[in-house]
N, C-alpha and C positions, 0 to 999 in steps of 0.2 A: 321284694319282701325283705324287710330288715335293713334296707339300704338307706343311708342318710340322705336327706335333701337339704342343701344349703340354701337358705332363703335370701340373705342379704349380707353375708360376711359376719353376721352377728348371731343369727338364729339357725340352729340345725335341728331338723325334725327327722326322727327315725320311725318309720311306719312298719307294722307287721300285721297282715290280714290273713290269718290262717284259714278263716272260714267266712264265706259270703255266699250263701246258698239261697236259691228261690225255688220253691216247688208249687206248681199251680195245677189245679184240676178245674176244668171248665166244661160246660155242656149246656145244651138247650134244645128247643124245638121251635118249629115255625109251621103255622097253619096258613094256607093261602086260599083265597076265594071262598071264604067261609060263607058269606051271603053275597047278594048283589051289591051291597054297599059296604060290608066289612071285608076289606081286601086281605088283611093279614093280621094274625096274632102271633107275637113272637115273645119267647121267654128265654133269657140267658141267665145262668147261675155260675158262680165260681167260688173256689176256696183257694187261698194262697198262704203259704208260710215263708217268712223271711227270717234267716238266721245270720247274724253278723258277730264275729269275734275279732276285736280290733285292739291292737296295742300301739301306744303312741308315747315316745320319749321325746321331750322337748328340752333342748339345751340352749340357753340364751347367754351370750357374752356381750356385755355392755360397758361403755365408758361413761361415767358421770363425774365430770371435773377431773380431779386427780385420782379418783377411785375407779377400780375395775370391779364390776359386779358380774358374777357367774350364778346362774340359776338352772337347776336340773330337776325335772319332774317327770313322773311316769303316770300314765293313765291306761286303764284296761276297761274297755266297754264291751258288754255282751248283751245283744238285743235278740229277742225272740218275739216276732209279731205274727199273729194269726188274723187274717182278714177274710171275710166272706160277704157275699151280697148278690144282687141280681137286678135285672131290668126287665120289666114287663111293658111291651109296647103294642099298641093296636093302631092300624092304619084304616081310615075310613074314606070312601069316595062318595061325596055328596054334591053331585052336579059339578059346578065350577070350583068346588072346594075339596082339597085333599087335606084331611084332618088327621093329625097324629096325637094320640092321647096315651099317657103311660105313667109309670111310677118306677122309682129305683130306691134301693136300700144298700147301705154299706156299713159294716162294723169293723173297726180296727181295735184289736186287743193286744197291747204291747207290754211285755215284761222286759225290764232293762236293769242291768247291773252296771253301776259306776264305781269302780274299784281304783283307788289311788294309793299305792303303797307308800307314798311320801317322796321326799327328795331333800334338796338342800339349797340354801342361798349363801354364796360365798362372796365376801367383800374384801378386796385387797387394796391397801393404801400404803405405799412404801413397804416397810418391813412388817406392818401390822396386817394380820389376817383374822377375820371374824367370820365364823361359819354358824349359820342358823338352820336347824332342821325344819323342813316343811311337814306338817302333821299329816299322818295317813288318815284316810277315810274310805268307807265302803257303804254304799246305799243301794238297796234293791227296790225298784219301783214297779207298779203296775197301773196302767191307765187304759180306759176304754172310751171310744168315741163312736157314736151312732149318727148316721146321716140318712134321712128319709126325705125323698122329694117326689112331688107329683108335677106333671107338666102337660101342656097342650100347645100344639102349633098348627096353625091353619095356613096352607098355601093356596091362595085365592087367585085363580086365573081370570083377571078382569077382562082381558082381551087377548088376541093372538100374540100381541107384542108386549103386554104389560102383566106382570105377576107381583102380587103383594104377599108378604109373609108376616104373620102376627103370632107372637108366642108369649106364654106366661109360665112361670115356674114358682112353686112354693117349696122352700127348704126348711126342714126342722133338724136341729143339731143338738145332741146332748153329749157333753164331754165330762168324764169323771176320773179323778185321781183315786183309785181304789186303795193304793198302798203307797205312802210317801217314804217308806223305808227309814222312818225316824229322822228324816232330814229336816232340821229346824227351819230351813229356808222355804219349805213348801208346806202350805196349809193341808192338814190331813182331811180326807173326805171331801175335797174340793169338787163341786159339781156345778157345771155351767150349762144352761139351756138357752137356745136362741132360735128364732125363725125369721125368715125374710122372703117376701115376694119380689120377683124381678120379671121384667118383660123385655120384648124386643119387637121392632118393626122394621121391615125391609121392603124395598121396591127394586125390581129389575125390569129394564126396558130393552127389548131386542129388536126394535123396528128399523135398524140400520144395516140389515144384511149381516155381515160378519162381525159387526160391532154391537156390544151390549153395554149398558150403563147400569150402575147399581148405587143405591144409597141405603145405609143401615144405621139404626140406633139400637143399642142394647145396654142393659144394666148387668152389673156383676156383683157377686157376693162370695166372699172367701172367708171361711171360718178358720181360725188359727189351728195348725196341725199340732199333734201331741208333743212333738219335740220342742216346738216353740213355747207351748204352755207350761210343760212340766219338766222336761229333761235337759234341754240345751244340747250343745255339742262341743267337743274339743278336737274333732277329727281333722288332722292335718293343719293345725294352726298353732301359733306360738302362744295364744291366749284362748281362754274358754269363751264360748258364747252362751250366756246364761239364759235360762227360761224366764218367762214372764207370765204368771198365772192371771194377770189382770189385762191381758191383751184383749182388744175389741175386734170384732169382725171387720174386715175391709169391705167397703162398698165402692162401686164405681159406675160411671156412665161413659160409654164409648160411642164414637161416631165415625163413619167411614163413607167416603165417596170414591167410586172406582170406575174404570173403563177397561174392557177386555176386547181384543181383536183376535180372531182365529179363522184363517181361510184354508186350513188343512196343511199349509206349509209353514207360513210365518204366524207366530202367535206372540202376543205381548199382553201384559196385565199391569196396570198402574193403580195403586190404591193410596189415598191420603187418609190418615186416621188421626184421631185425637182421643184422649182418655183423661178423665178427671176422677181421682180416687180420694176418698176420705179414710182416715185411720189406716193408711198404707202400712202394711207389715214389712218391716225392714230390721236391720241391726244397727247399733251405734255403740261406740266405746263409752265406758262408764268408769267411775272411780276404781282404782286398783289395777288398771291395765287390762281389764277384761271387756268383752262386748256383751250386749244383751238385746234380745228381741224387743222391739218397741213399735208403737204406732206413731208414724209421722202424722203431723196435722193434716197435710194434704200432699198429693203428688199430681202434677199436670204433665201429660205426655203428648207430644205431637210427632208425626212421622210420615214416611212415605215408603211404600214397598213396590219394587219393580221386578218383573219377570219377563225375560225375552228369550225366545227359542226359534230355531229355523230347521225344519226337517228337509234336508237336501234330497231331492227326488232320486230314487233308484240307487241310493248308496247305503241306506240304513244309518247314516250319520246325522246327528242332531247337536250342533253347537248351541250352548245356552248360557245364560247368566242370570243371577238373582242378586238383588242388593236391597238393603234396608237402611234408611236414614232415620235416626231417632234422637229426640231431645226431651229429656225428662227433668222437671224442676221439682225439688222437694222443699217444702216449708215445714219447719219443725221448731218446737219450743223445748228447751232443755234447762236444767240447773247446772250452770257452769261455774267452776272455781276461777278465782283471779289470783294474780301474783301476790297481792297484799293479804291473802288468806281468807278473804270473804267470798261469798258465792251469791249468785242472783239468777233470775230467769232471763234467758236470752232466746230471742226468736231470730232465726236465720233462714235464708233461702239460697239454694245453690243448684246449678246445672251439672256440677261435677259430682255425679252419683256413682262413679265407677263403671258406667255403661258407655261403650264406644258409640260415637255418633254415627258411624258408618261401618257396615260389615256386609259380607256377601260371599258368593261362590261363582266361579266361572269354569266351564268345562265343556267336554264333548262326549256324547253318548253314542254307542253303536249297538245295533240289534240286528241279528241275522237268524232267520227261520230256515233250518236245514230240512226242507221237504217234510215238514210237520213231524219229524222224528224228535228233534229237540231244538231249543232256542238258545242261542248264545248272546249274552249281554255284557257290555263293558262300559265303564264310565271313568274317564280321566278328568280330575277336577282339582281346583285350587281353592281352599278356604282362606279368607283373609279378614282382618279387622284393623282399623286405625287405632292410634293410641288413645287412651282415656285417662281421666283423672278422677280422684275421689276426695272430696272435701268433708272433713268431719272433726268432731271435738275429741280431744285426748288430753286428760288431765295431766299426764306425764310431761306434756310440753309447755307447762306454764312457768317453768323455772329457768333461770339463766344458768348456763353451765360454764361460764367464764371462758368461752371460746373453744373449749375442748370437746364439746358435745353439740347436739342439735339445739339451736336456740330458736325460740318462737319470736316472731316479730309482732305478735299480737298480745294484748293484755290477757285475753282468754286463750286457752290452749287449742286453737283451731289449726289443723295441719292439712296438707294436700299430698296424697300419694299419686304416683304416675305409673300407668301400665303401658309398656311399649306396644307398638304395632307388631303384627305378626302375620305370616303366611305359611301355609303347609300345602304340599303336593300329595295327592292321594290317588289310588287306583282301586276300582271295584270290578270284579269279574263274577259272572253268574251263568248258571245253566238251568233250564227248565225242560223236563221230559216226562214221559209217561202219558197215560190217558188224561186228556184235557190239561196236560202240563202240570199235573198236581205235585210232582216232585220238583224240588229246587235245591240248588247248592250255591253258596256264595263264598267268595274269597276276597278279602279287603286288605290292601297294603296302605297303612296310614302313616302320615308324616314321613314320607319316603326319604327326605333329606335330613331326617333326624334333628329337626330344629328344636331348640330349647325355648319354650314360650309359656306364658301364663295367660289364661283367659281372665278378663277383668274381674276383680273382686275375689278371685280364687287364689288362696295363698299357696297352693300346691302347683309345682311345675307340671305341665301336661306331659303325657307319655311321649317318648321319642319314637323312633321307628318301631312299629309293631304290626302284627298280623291278626286279623279277625276272620274266622271261618265259621260257616254254619250250614246245616242241611235241614230241610223241612218237607212236610207233606201236608197238603190241604185235603180235607175230607168233609 
């Protein structure tokens, strides 16, 4: 709290988070064996309140030719979000068909304060010093977003070895900016409504003993969240990420082929997947050194997921590993400035999207049941990721700095950032006790060797060595 984080010898960010609280109330009921064909009726309801009080000081020290540029700004963000909703689900047994039919609803009501007391921009060139104040501003917003969905999924047992799953969902979304706080950059009374049906089809074949095969096709629909549409964010970054009230919902098609083996000791799972997304919601730099939420024209993703584990008999030990290989290609069209002062539409494609191509975990778990009085669990594991790169447009890189600053080798201001590879060693300990082991306690030691690292596309250095503890009860 209040400690500076040095980003790159040029930018220092001081963060203070005096409050980040979440309060949740949840409940529900379940009726079983209602009739011979209505197996279950289940209703879950919840209410949640999130409060965040966040202070962010950003100091940027830059060289531009012979000039030294210092910029200091302060931002205070206060968010108060109330959310409530529920899920109603019914399970039906109709011969060879297990049918699930239901509906869900969610409302997010967010009040946000964006208070910027101001700052300064200081330019030093030889003995000349020019200081320019940064104007103060304060906006108080309120926005509401409602999501209503109905869904049905049929699990059809075609034979003892073959099962098909067919599903469909319809989603209706309404998003409204109730109060724009007199911010001239946000349209007052902005209201957006949209709906979209999606479906999925899957097949699982288990006629090879311990081996099962699967194939899946599914559609996705993602409506922009409130912060992307109306508020943006400056949390932990040297530049603001601005909202975009004209964002379109993201849609996608996903495909997966997989095989799983499990003989009670050795188990492994391999899945190959692909995804094609339109109006992919992401961020990109814009004029003025800030970022903004945008829709990329399209994003294509291919990948492979691997899981491998072996339960060593009579020891309670299970060594395991998981890994993900992923390649994502984004194609986007932007308005880019040139060195000669003109601008034009530029379409570019890149695999350097800030996502590592390979990451995973390797570890060993231990579990011991002490005569049914309590269960002890432990997990020693290492998380890792290879290096990654992010290729993007930044208008500040279209100028020549006469060899004293960063020079772009392109006519347009496209640059590449690199995120180094990283590994961390971690330990989790746990206990379960009581009737049906309903009580549980956990203790986690994270980043034991206190490594300094950043997850790709995250401008904040991750936590060094820290401890996470918890206690819970299931009822």
